[in-house]
N, C-alpha and C positions, 0 to 999 in steps of 0.2 A: 504494500500500500504506500501512500505518499506520492503517487504519480499523478500527473495532470490528466484530466479526462481526455480520452481519445474517442474517435468516431466509433470504433469497435471495442467492445468490452468482452474479454474472454470469460466464458462460463466455467468456473472451477467447482462451485459448490451450489447445490440446488435444494430448496425446501419444498416438499410436496405434501399437501394436505387437502384432500378433495372429498366432497360428498358424492359427486357423480364420477364413478370410476371407469367410465367408458374410455377406452384407449390408453388407460393408465399403464398397464403392464408393458405394452409396446413402447410407449414413450420412455418409461424407466429403463428398459433394455438399451434403447438407442443412446440415451444420455450416459449410461454406464459405459457403453462401448466407446464413447468419446472421452472417457476418463473423468467424468463429472461425479463428484462425491454426493451421495444422496442422503438427505435428512428427511424424516417423516414422522407422522403422528398416528396413533391408534390404528384404526381400520385401514388407513392408507398404507402404513408400514407393513401391516399383515399381508395385504394384497401384493405388495412389491416383493416381500419375502417368498410368498407362495409362487411368484414368478421366477424365483431363483436368484434374486438380487440381494446384494449386501446393502443394508440400510442402517443408518444411525438413528436411534430414537431421539425425539426432541428433548427428553429428560437427560440424555447423555450430553447434550449441548448446554442445557441450563443448569445441570447438576442439581435439579430440583424435580421432584416427582409430579406427575399429573395428579390433580386432586379435584374434589367436589364433582365426582362423576364426569370428569373431563371438561368441566366448565373453565378450569384454570390449567393451561398447559403451555400456550405460546406467548402469553402476556408476561414477557420477561426481558430485561435489558440485553441479555445475550442473544435474543432473537431480534428485537427491534433495534438494538445497537448495530447488529450486523446488517440490518436492512437500511437504516437511516444514515449511517456514517458516510460522509463524503470522503472519497479516497484521495482527493487532492487538497484536503484541508488538514494542515499539520496538527491542529488542536484535536480534530476528530481522530486522526490516526494515533495520536498520543493516548487518547482515552481508550481506544481499542486495545493498545498494547498494555496499558496499565491494568485493565480489567479483563484481560484475556478474552477479548471478543473477536471472533473470526467473521469475516465478511460473508454475506450470502449474496450470490450473484444472480440467481434465478429463483423465482417463486411461482409455483403452480398451485393455485388455490381456487376452488369453487365452494360455494357457501351451502349451509344447511338448507334443506328443501322446505323453506317456510311456506311458499305459495302452494306447493303440492300438499303439504300437511293441512292447510286450510281447506283446500279444494276437496279433500277426501272426507271432510266433516269431522275432523279430530276434536277431541275435548280440549278445553282451554289450556290445561297444564301441558299437554303434548305440544300444542301450538307455541306456548311460551318457550319450551325447551328447544324448539327448532328456530329460535332467534339466535343467529350466529353472532358471537362477539369477537373471538380471536381471529376468525377468518377475515372479516372486513378490516380489522386493525392491521393485519399483515398486508392485505391488499393495498390499503391506503399508504402505508409506510413505503412499500416497494414502489408504488406508482409515484409518490412524491419524489423519491430519489432515483427517478428513471435515468438520470445521467449515468448512473453506475449499475442499476439493478433492472433486470427484465422481469416483468410481471405478466402472467398469462392466466386468465380467468375462464376462458371458454374452451372446452375440449375440441371444438371445431378448428381452433387455431394451433393445435399440436403439430399438424403436418407443416403448417407455415413456419412454426418455430424451428422444426428440424431442418427445413430447407434453408432457413436463415443461418443456422449454425454451420451447415455444410458449405454454404457460400462464403462464410466469413471466418473460416478456419477455427471453428468452435466458439465463435463470438457472435454478438448481435450488434447491428448498426443503431445509431442514435435515432434514425427515422423509425425503425421498427419499435424501439423502446417507447418512443413518443406515442406511436399508434396504440400499442398495447396499454400504455398508461391511461390514454383517453378512454379506451374500452373498460379499463378497470374502474375508473371513477364513475363511469356511467353504470357499471354493474352494481357498485355499492349504493349509488343514488337510487337506482331502481329497487334494490332490496329494501333499503330504508323506507322508500315510498310505500311499498306494499305493506310493510309492518305498520307504518303510521296510518294507512287507510284502514287496515284491519282494526286497530285500536279505536279509530274514530267512528267507523261505520258499524262494524260487527260487535266489537267488545263494549263500546260505550253507547251504541245506538244513536249516534248523532248523524242526522241526515246531512247537515251542513256544518262540519267541524270548523273551528277557528282558522286552521291552516289546512289546505288541501294539497299535499304533494302528489303530483301525477307524473309518471314517467312512461314513455312510449318508445317502441323500437320501429325503425323504418325498414320494412321488407323491400320496398321498391320506390324509386323516384319516377314520377310521371313525366310525360312529354311536356306538358304545360298545364296551367290551371283552367279556370273557366274560359279564359281568353288566351291566345297565343303569347301575349306579352307578359303573362303571369307564370310564375314557377309553382310547382306543386309536388307533393309526395304523399304516399300512403303510410300511415303509422298505425301500429297495433298497440293497445294497452299492455303493459307488462303484467305478468301473472295470469291467473285464470280469467277467462272472459267468455261471454255467450257467443255462440256461432252466429255468423251473419254473412253479409255479402263480402266482407273483407277476408273471410276464411274459405270462400267458395273455390272449388277447383275449376280453373279455366281449361277447358278441353281443347279449344281451338281458337283461331282468330288472332288479330293483332292485339297489342297490349291495350289494356283499358285506360281510358283517359279520366281526368278528374270528373268531367260531366257524366261519363259512363258509370263511374262508381256512384255518384250522387243519384242518378236516375234509377240505376239498378237497385240501390238501397230502398228508394221510395217504392218501387214495384214489389220487392221482396217483403217489405214491411206490410204492405196492403194485402198481398196474397196470403201472408201468414195468418191474417185474421180469419181465413177460411180453411186453415190447415186440417180442421176436424169436420169440415163441411163437404159438400159435393164437389166434383171436379170444377175448378174455377180458373179463369184466365184473367190476368190484369195486363193492360197495355198502358204504358206511361210515356209521356213526352214532356220534356222540360220539368221533370219532378212532379207532374200532375197526372193523375189517371185520365186518359181520354176514352177508355172503354173497359168495362168490367162485366163479366158474366159467369154464371154457374149453369151447368147442364149435366146431362147424363154421362158425358165423356169430354175429354179435353178438346177434341176437334170441334164439336158443336159449341162448346163454350167459347172457343177462339172466334168462330164465325160470328157469334152474337156480340162479342166484345168489339170486334172489328167494325161491325155494322154501325156502332154508336158514333164513330168518327173516323172513317177510313182515311181522311185527309191527314189528320194529325198523327195517325198511327205510322205514317211513312217515316222511316228513320227513328222509330221508337224503340222502347224496351219492353219485352214480354216476360212475364213471370207466371208460373203455373204451380199448382199445389199437388200435382200428381206426376209420376214418371212419364216422360214423353215417348210416344210411339211414332211409327212411320207416317201414318196419315196426318197426324197433327203437325209433324215436322215439315211435311210436304206443303201443307197449307201456309205455315208460318214463313216459309221461304218464298212464298208467292209475291211478297213485296219486300222492299229494302228494310231490313231490321238490323239495328246495331247490336243488341244483346238479347239472348234468351236465357232465363234463369229457371232451373227446374231441380227438384230433388234428385232426379236420376233420368237417364235416357237409355232406351234399348239400342241394340246394334243397328237396327234399321234406321232409327232416328239419327244416330250419330253419322251414319254414312250419307244421309241426305244433307245434313248440316255441313258435312265436310266439303261439299261441292261449293259452298259459299265461303270462300277463303277469309273474307274480312269479318264475317259474322262471329261474334264471341259467344260460345256456349259455356255457361257456368252451371256446374252441378253443386248444389248446396247441401245435399244430404237432408237430414231432418230440418224442417223449417223452424225458425225461431218461435218461441212462445210469445204470442201477442200480449199476454198478461204479465210478462216478466217485469221485474223492477229494473231500475237503472237510472242513469243520469245523462242529461243532454247538455252540451256546451254550445255557447254562441259567443263569438268574439265581438266586442264593441270597442270603440276608440278608448284605449287606456285600460281595458280590463276584459273580463269574461262574465257572462251570465250563466248560471247553473240552475237547472231545474230537474225534477224527477220526470221521467219519460211519461208520455200520455198513454197509460195502459188501462184507462177507464173503459169499461164495457157495460152495455145495457142489455138486459134480458126483457122478454115480453112482460114479465111480472113487475118490472120496474116502471112501466109506462103508465101514464095517466091520460085517459081520454077526457078532453075538456069541451068537446062539442056534443050537440044533441045526437048526432049520428055516430054510431060505433063503426070502426073499420071492419070490413069483411076479413075473412081468413087470408085471402090473397093480398089484400091491401096491407094487412099486418105484416105479412112476410116481406112484401116489397118495401115497406117502411123501414124495417130492420136492415134489409140489404142496403137501401139507399143511405141509411144512417152510418153503416159501417164504412161505406165508400167515402162519404162526406168527411169523415174523420181524417182522411188522408189527402184531402183536396185543400189547396192553399186558400186562405180566407180572403175575401168573403166567399163561402162555398155554398153552391146550390147543386143538388144532384137529383135528377129524375130517374126513377127505376120502374121497370115493369117486367113481370114474369122472370125474375132472377137475372136481369140484365140492365145496365145503365141505358137510359134513353137520351140523356143529355147531361152535360157537365158544364157548370159555370164556375170559373175559378179566378181568384186574385183580383177582383174588382174592388174599387174604393167604396161602393155601396151595394147592398144586397139586392136591390131592385135590378141593377144592371146584370148581376150574376144570374138572376132568374131569367131575364130576357135573353141573355146570350145562350144559356143552356137550352131554352126553348127554340131559339133560332137555329142552333146547331142540330137539334133533333129534327126540325122541319127540313133542313138542308140534307140531312142524312136520308130522310124518307124520299125526297125527290131523287136523289142519286140512286137509291135502291129501287125506285119505281113502286113504292108502297102507296096505298090509297090514303094513308094518314100517318102523321108523326106518331112515334111510340110514346110520346108524352100524353096522348089521349088515354085516359083511364089509368094513369100512372100514379105512383106515390112520389112525393118530393120531400127531400131532407134538406134542412138548413143547419149549418154547423153552429150557429148562434141564433138568438131570438130575432124575430122580425120586429124592428123598432117601430115600423108603421105597417099599416095594412097593405100598402102598395105592392110590396114584394110578394105577399101572399096572393093578391089579386092577379099579378103577372103569372103566377103558377096556375091559377084558375083559368086564365085566358089560354094558357098552353094546354089545358085539358086534364090537369091533375085532379084526382078525386080524394086523395088522402095526403096529409102533411105530418111530418115528424120534425120537431124542433125543441130546443131546450126550454123555452118559456122564460119568464122572469122580467119581461119588459114592463115599464110603467103603463104601456098601452096594450097589455095582453087582452084586456076586455074588448078593446076595439078590434083587435086581430081575431079574437074568438067569434065576435059578432059577425065579422066579414066571412069567416069560414062557415058559420051556421047559415047565413043568408045564401051562400053559394052551394050549400048541401054537402060540404066537405066533412070528412072525419079528420080530427086533428089530435095528435098525441104529443104530450110534453114528456121530455126525458129528465129534466132537471140537471142535465150535464151538458157543458159546452165543449166544443172541440176546435178551438182556434188553432190554426197552423200557419205560421208566417215564414 
């Protein structure tokens, strides 16, 4: 020691202490073959010895036994002095010599499986015992002193480490050590974040803790954001998470864009509302459903969904709640479609989609639970808004009929269908539905009256294109995501031919709206729940 830092640092002594032992034996053998002295702890030392390797126990280094069921073993000056000492600092070198501290050049550490322990539903005591203390301390010490010490925390980097050692005559480059140090600090930040989240959400039951540490990992950088001049990437939350569009398997097609992910997520979230229902197809364009239908099979459901707005469906996203077969795939490839999401697809469907090279086919497996809990984030200038996800659902028993006329059985079914779809339409949202299919969708207008008019106009346009004698809004049910503040929006629905209405209620003018519904002979249901989506 006592030498000035160089670009390449020779690895003479390595400390290995890992929870995930994948690749450990092979790594240990190759390090030993390079003449690297191995130090280890507990189960890691046992695994290395079983692989026929000579290993020094950490207690041989510290001259102090492991204690308290292994809680205290590496928290010792002879470990952290060997990690933190700068080899080019005369004072540090003198302290090492005075206290008989040998330098440690390489640290291979991964941490106790805290997230996996929580995910399996372990009891609190077991979860607490899986909070690693010594591991993160060694990782941070080694990473801080990356000028002289190499830290590796991810088994997937073992091969990269060995290549680095081979290319640098048994040493590592400063660039490599910097890269590994960055990964190491990210690993401990993620680990502490998961622990803090568990204490805040699960252990303390706080929906909004005072501090919310969140860490995420980037599996892919995207071509661009919403627009070509914006940058974008996909990140996944560290630790256990619910499956969704981010975890879907892409079977074919070019890489997904930011807008593809956003639209496909909207489609999957809506079709998941029907995961226990009949075969259902959702078509989304610009994050809004332009057609939704349920039928006896996916092919018929697709045809009914497409009929609602075949113009908007061009270049859209399709999501289904059943495995795809050949006939459905053939129909879906009849127009330009960006993405198709399905739980699965048979070989015939895959072969048909394969003919469309740019179409992305995403297989999601089991659909997400629409009733699951979770949090949603929205960035604003200077901060973030955080809210629980909208998992509110309404059953028939929750509805209150406020008009003289009660809805028929079919109207009740159509009301609930329209209400489910409206939950996923950008506000102001109006949805007409008939016989298990959307008849018209009005989205994102600054007032509810215009949404009602646009939905009716689109239904009339669809009827003319299809050669139908009348628009499907005739005899339909209409859902509004929030209350009608005036009777004019409801009267627009009456004019479009709707015979039943479902809405939250709660306006100071409810009596006026109910009176207008009674005068028109409508049946109207109040949900008592609003579904704004912005």
